[in-house]
N, C-alpha and C positions, 0 to 999 in steps of 0.2 A: 506492502499501501501506501502510493507519496506522500510527501511528509508538507502538509498543507502549514505549517506551523509562518515558513519562512512569508511564501507570497503574501496571505494574510494581514501577517503585520507593512509590511508594502506594499502591500493594498489601504491600511489602517494609516500609517506614514505619509504616505499620500493624500487620500482625507483630509487628515490634522492635520496638513504644511497648506492649505486653501481653507483650513479655519486663524490659523497664529501660526510667529516665528516657530522655529527648533528651538532654537531658546525658550519658548514658554511650552513646551511638550514633553508632557515626565513618561516611562518604561508605563509608569498607571496608565495613563493616557492610552497610551495603545495597547494597553492586555487589556485591558476595561473595552473598550473596542476588539475587539478581535474575541475578548470567549478565555486570554486564556491566561494561567497562573503568567506570577511573574518569575517564578524555576525555569517557566516554557522560553524565558524568555532567551533569559539570562542563561541556560540552554545552546541557545545559538551566537547569540550577539553576547560579545559585554557592554557591549552602551551603544545609545542613538544613535552616535557618529559610526560605530561597528556598523550598525543595520544602511544609517544613508551610504558607505561604504560599497557594502557588497546591494543598494538599491541601485545605486548607480555602473558599476561594474554591470551586473547582475539585467538593468536595461541593452548594456552595451552590449552584450554578449547574443542580446535573444534580435538586435537590431542587426550587426555585425554577421552573427551566420555563419556561408558557405562563399561571404563578399572579401573573399580572400585572401583572390589573384594575383594578378595582372591585369584580367580579362574584370574582373569587377569589385576593382578594391574602389575603383571611381565610388563605382552601386554603391559596398562597406559604408563611403564616408557619407554621402547625401541619406544613408538608413539612420546611418547616427542624425546628422543635425535631425532627421524625421524625429528622431526618438525624444530626443532633444526640447523640439520642440510644441512636442507632446506631451511632455510636461515640464511645460515650463515652470508654471507655479511649482511643484517642488524645485523643480535646478534653481533660480528666482529668489527663490525661502531660502537652498541648501546656500546659489554664493555672497546671498547677503547675509544669513551666520554662520555661518565656519567658514569665509571668503573665499580669496578668486585659490590660492593654494591648495585648497583641502580637493577646489577642484580642478585641476590642473594636477595632481596627482592621476584620481581617480578620468580620467581624459587620458593623459598618458597612461596605463593599463592600456586603453584599452586601444590607442588607437597604437600603438608596437608592436604591439603582436598582427593589426593590421598589415602595418610597411611590415616586419619584420620575416610574412610570409610571401608577401609580393618579394622581396629582397632574397628568398631563400629561393622562390623560385624561379627567379632570375637570372638567379646564379647560378644553380646546377649541371653540370659537367666542368668549374671552374675550379683552380685550386684553392681560390680563395681561406683567405682565415673566416674563424667561428667571430674572431675581434672587427672585423672591418666590415661582414659582415651588421656585425648588432651596427655597431660607430654608425654605418649608411643610417640602418633604419628608427634609431638612437637624433642623427639631426635631422630628417625627414618631418618625425614626427613633433616636435620640435614644432613647427612654422606651422605642421596640420593641428594641433591645440591651437595656438598663440593668435589660428584664425577664427580657429570656434573660440577662444577666447572672449576676441573682441564681440562678436557676433555677438554673445549672451548680455556684455557689460552691456553695450548696443541695445537693452530693449528683444535683440532678434527676431528687428526689424526687417533686417537686409532679405533679398532671396540664396535665399542658402542653394538652391538648384545654380543659379548668376557663381554663389560664393564653388561653391564645387564645381562648374565648368568652367571657372579663371583659375581652379585648384589643378583641375586636369592638362586643361594646357600647359600650367609651367608648367605640370609631372613628364608630361611627352617626354620618353624619352629620357629624359631625367637619371631614374633608378640605373637603365641600361648604364648611361654615359662615367656614371660612379663606380662600375661594376669595372667594370673597362679598367676604370683611372687607377684603381684598386687594384687590379689581374693583373697590366699594366708594366705598371712602379715596382712591383716585389721581381720580375724575369732580374 
């Protein structure tokens, strides 16, 4: 039988964040809304911020699913934007409550995997070092997250389809060039 506690806590958190700021939500509020015990909460999460992180990462994971290849990364990025917009009250409340650094951390985890999988696919058959692959993924991760953080900070008003298209234009051939530069510089 699948565990429904985490998704129930996620739904409660999102519901309560529509009513009040994160720093005013208590574990008692969450457990009462879910109809679970405090012990059940603590079985899954160490505190509310742990729940917030899980929700952010889980939303991103669901948005990305199988969109982490060189042919589908743009769709994955688009879906991350959609997931953030779909959860706008949650994201903006978390952004205001825990700050840009925490949202940055969540987005870094999410986008790193997206880019690392593309780098891995593109570098197949090369003798590229793992550290170089990681460096490339880290580099592009910062660009993706920076663009998304600016979009969040500006109230998510800009057209994210246009942002995704512009990122795609910018990225066209960039990862291939980076892999080529690292591979050739090691010979």
